[in-house]
C-alpha positions as CSV (number, residue, x, y, z in Angstrom):
1,M,-17.8,-10.4,-14.1
2,T,-21.1,-11.8,-12.6
3,E,-24.0,-12.5,-14.9
4,T,-27.4,-11.2,-13.8
5,T,-30.4,-13.1,-15.0
6,S,-33.6,-11.2,-15.7
7,A,-35.3,-13.0,-12.7
8,T,-32.9,-11.3,-10.3
9,T,-33.1,-7.7,-11.5
10,P,-35.3,-5.3,-9.5
11,G,-37.5,-4.8,-12.6
12,A,-38.0,-8.5,-13.1
13,R,-38.8,-9.0,-9.4
14,A,-41.3,-6.2,-9.4
15,A,-42.9,-7.6,-12.6
16,E,-43.2,-11.0,-10.9
17,K,-44.7,-9.4,-7.8
18,V,-47.3,-7.5,-9.8
19,T,-48.2,-10.6,-11.8
20,S,-48.7,-12.6,-8.5
21,L,-50.9,-9.8,-7.1
22,M,-53.1,-9.5,-10.2
23,P,-55.8,-12.1,-9.3
24,G,-56.4,-10.4,-5.9
25,L,-56.3,-6.9,-7.4
26,T,-58.8,-7.9,-10.0
27,E,-61.1,-9.4,-7.4
28,E,-60.9,-6.4,-5.1
29,L,-61.4,-3.9,-7.9
30,S,-64.4,-5.9,-9.3
31,R,-65.9,-5.9,-5.8
32,L,-65.6,-2.2,-5.5
33,V,-66.9,-1.4,-9.0
34,A,-70.0,-3.5,-8.3
35,I,-71.0,-1.1,-5.6
36,P,-73.1,1.7,-7.0
37,S,-71.3,4.3,-4.8
38,V,-72.9,7.3,-6.6
39,S,-72.2,10.5,-4.7
40,V,-75.1,13.0,-4.5
41,P,-74.5,16.2,-2.6
42,G,-76.4,16.2,0.7
43,R,-77.2,12.4,0.6
44,L,-75.4,9.5,2.1
45,D,-76.8,6.3,0.5
46,E,-76.0,2.9,1.8
47,P,-73.8,1.8,-1.2
48,L,-71.6,4.9,-0.7
49,L,-71.1,4.0,3.0
50,E,-70.5,0.3,2.0
51,A,-67.7,1.5,-0.4
52,H,-66.2,3.6,2.4
53,D,-66.2,0.7,4.8
54,I,-64.5,-1.7,2.3
55,V,-61.8,0.9,1.4
56,S,-61.2,1.5,5.1
57,R,-61.0,-2.2,5.8
58,L,-58.6,-2.7,2.9
59,F,-56.2,0.0,4.2
60,A,-56.5,-1.3,7.8
61,D,-55.7,-4.8,6.7
62,A,-52.6,-3.4,5.0
63,G,-51.4,-2.0,8.3
64,V,-52.6,1.6,7.9
65,D,-53.9,3.5,11.0
66,V,-57.4,4.4,9.5
67,G,-59.7,7.1,10.6
68,R,-62.9,8.7,9.3
69,L,-63.5,12.3,8.7
70,D,-67.2,13.4,8.5
71,L,-67.8,16.7,6.7
72,P,-71.2,18.3,5.9
73,D,-73.0,17.2,2.7
74,T,-70.4,14.8,1.5
75,A,-69.3,11.2,1.8
76,P,-67.1,10.4,4.8
77,V,-63.4,10.7,4.1
78,V,-61.0,7.8,4.7
79,V,-57.9,9.1,6.4
80,G,-55.0,6.8,6.9
81,R,-51.6,7.2,8.4
82,I,-48.4,5.2,8.4
83,E,-45.6,6.5,10.6
84,A,-42.5,7.2,8.4
85,P,-39.0,6.3,9.5
86,P,-37.1,9.3,10.9
87,G,-35.9,11.6,8.1
88,A,-38.2,10.1,5.5
89,P,-40.3,12.5,3.5
90,T,-44.1,12.7,3.9
91,V,-46.1,11.1,1.1
92,L,-49.7,11.9,0.4
93,L,-51.9,9.5,-1.5
94,Y,-55.2,10.9,-2.7
95,S,-58.1,9.1,-4.4
96,H,-61.8,8.8,-4.0
97,Y,-64.3,5.9,-3.8
98,D,-67.4,7.6,-5.1
99,V,-68.6,8.0,-8.6
100,A,-70.9,10.3,-10.6
101,A,-74.0,8.7,-12.0
102,G,-73.3,6.5,-15.0
103,G,-75.6,8.4,-17.4
104,D,-77.6,6.7,-20.1
105,E,-76.9,3.0,-19.4
106,T,-78.0,2.1,-23.0
107,L,-74.7,3.8,-24.1
108,W,-72.6,1.3,-22.1
109,D,-71.3,-1.9,-23.6
110,S,-72.1,-3.6,-20.3
111,P,-74.0,-2.5,-17.2
112,P,-71.9,0.2,-15.4
113,F,-71.9,-1.6,-12.0
114,E,-71.3,-5.1,-13.3
115,P,-67.5,-5.4,-13.8
116,S,-66.6,-6.9,-17.1
117,L,-63.2,-8.3,-18.1
118,R,-62.5,-7.6,-21.7
119,D,-59.1,-7.7,-23.5
120,G,-57.2,-7.9,-20.2
121,A,-59.0,-4.8,-18.7
122,I,-61.8,-4.4,-16.2
123,F,-64.7,-2.2,-17.5
124,G,-67.2,-0.7,-15.1
125,R,-68.1,2.6,-13.5
126,G,-65.2,4.0,-11.6
127,T,-62.4,1.7,-12.9
128,T,-60.5,4.6,-14.2
129,A,-60.2,8.3,-13.5
130,L,-59.1,9.7,-10.2
131,R,-61.8,7.8,-8.4
132,G,-59.3,5.3,-8.6
133,M,-60.9,2.2,-7.4
134,A,-57.9,0.8,-9.2
135,N,-55.7,3.4,-7.5
136,V,-57.1,2.5,-4.1
137,V,-56.6,-1.2,-4.6
138,V,-53.1,-0.8,-5.9
139,E,-52.1,1.7,-3.2
140,V,-53.4,-0.8,-0.6
141,R,-51.6,-3.8,-2.1
142,T,-48.4,-1.8,-2.5
143,L,-48.5,-0.8,1.2
144,E,-49.3,-4.3,2.2
145,S,-46.4,-5.7,0.1
146,G,-44.0,-3.3,1.7
147,K,-45.2,-4.3,5.2
148,H,-44.5,-8.0,4.5
149,S,-41.1,-7.4,2.9
150,G,-40.0,-5.1,5.8
151,Q,-39.8,-2.0,3.5
C-alpha cells in the first residue's frame, strides 16, 4: 500500500494553488473595486468604461478571445470565448463589472470605492453579489491557471 501525503492529494494541491494566487487576486479585486463603475441607464461614464477595459484585458491576458458587444443604453458587454476540445460541453460564465450607487456613504464603515482589508476579507462596493468583481477575478485566474498547466 502506498502512503499519500496531504501535499500530493488533489485537494491539497488546489489549496496550495489558491493560496499562491491570493496576493494577485487581492490586488486585482482591489483595483477593480476602487473604480466607481456605477451604472446609470443611458449614460456611459469614464469609470464604467475603465472597468470594462480592465476586465477585457484580464480575460485577454488569460488567453480568452475577447470581444465587445455594444447595446443601447447600457454598459458594453465583455464577450469571451475559449474553444473547447471536441466533445467537451459548453460552459457559460456570467458576471458583471458595474455597480449600483453606494447609497448613503455615512452608513459605510469605510468609503465604498476604497477597498479595505478586514478580518481576511476585502470590503468595498462590488466585492460581493453577482457583480462579482471577485467572480471575474477568480474566473480569469482559473482560466489562466488551466492555460499554464495544459488543462
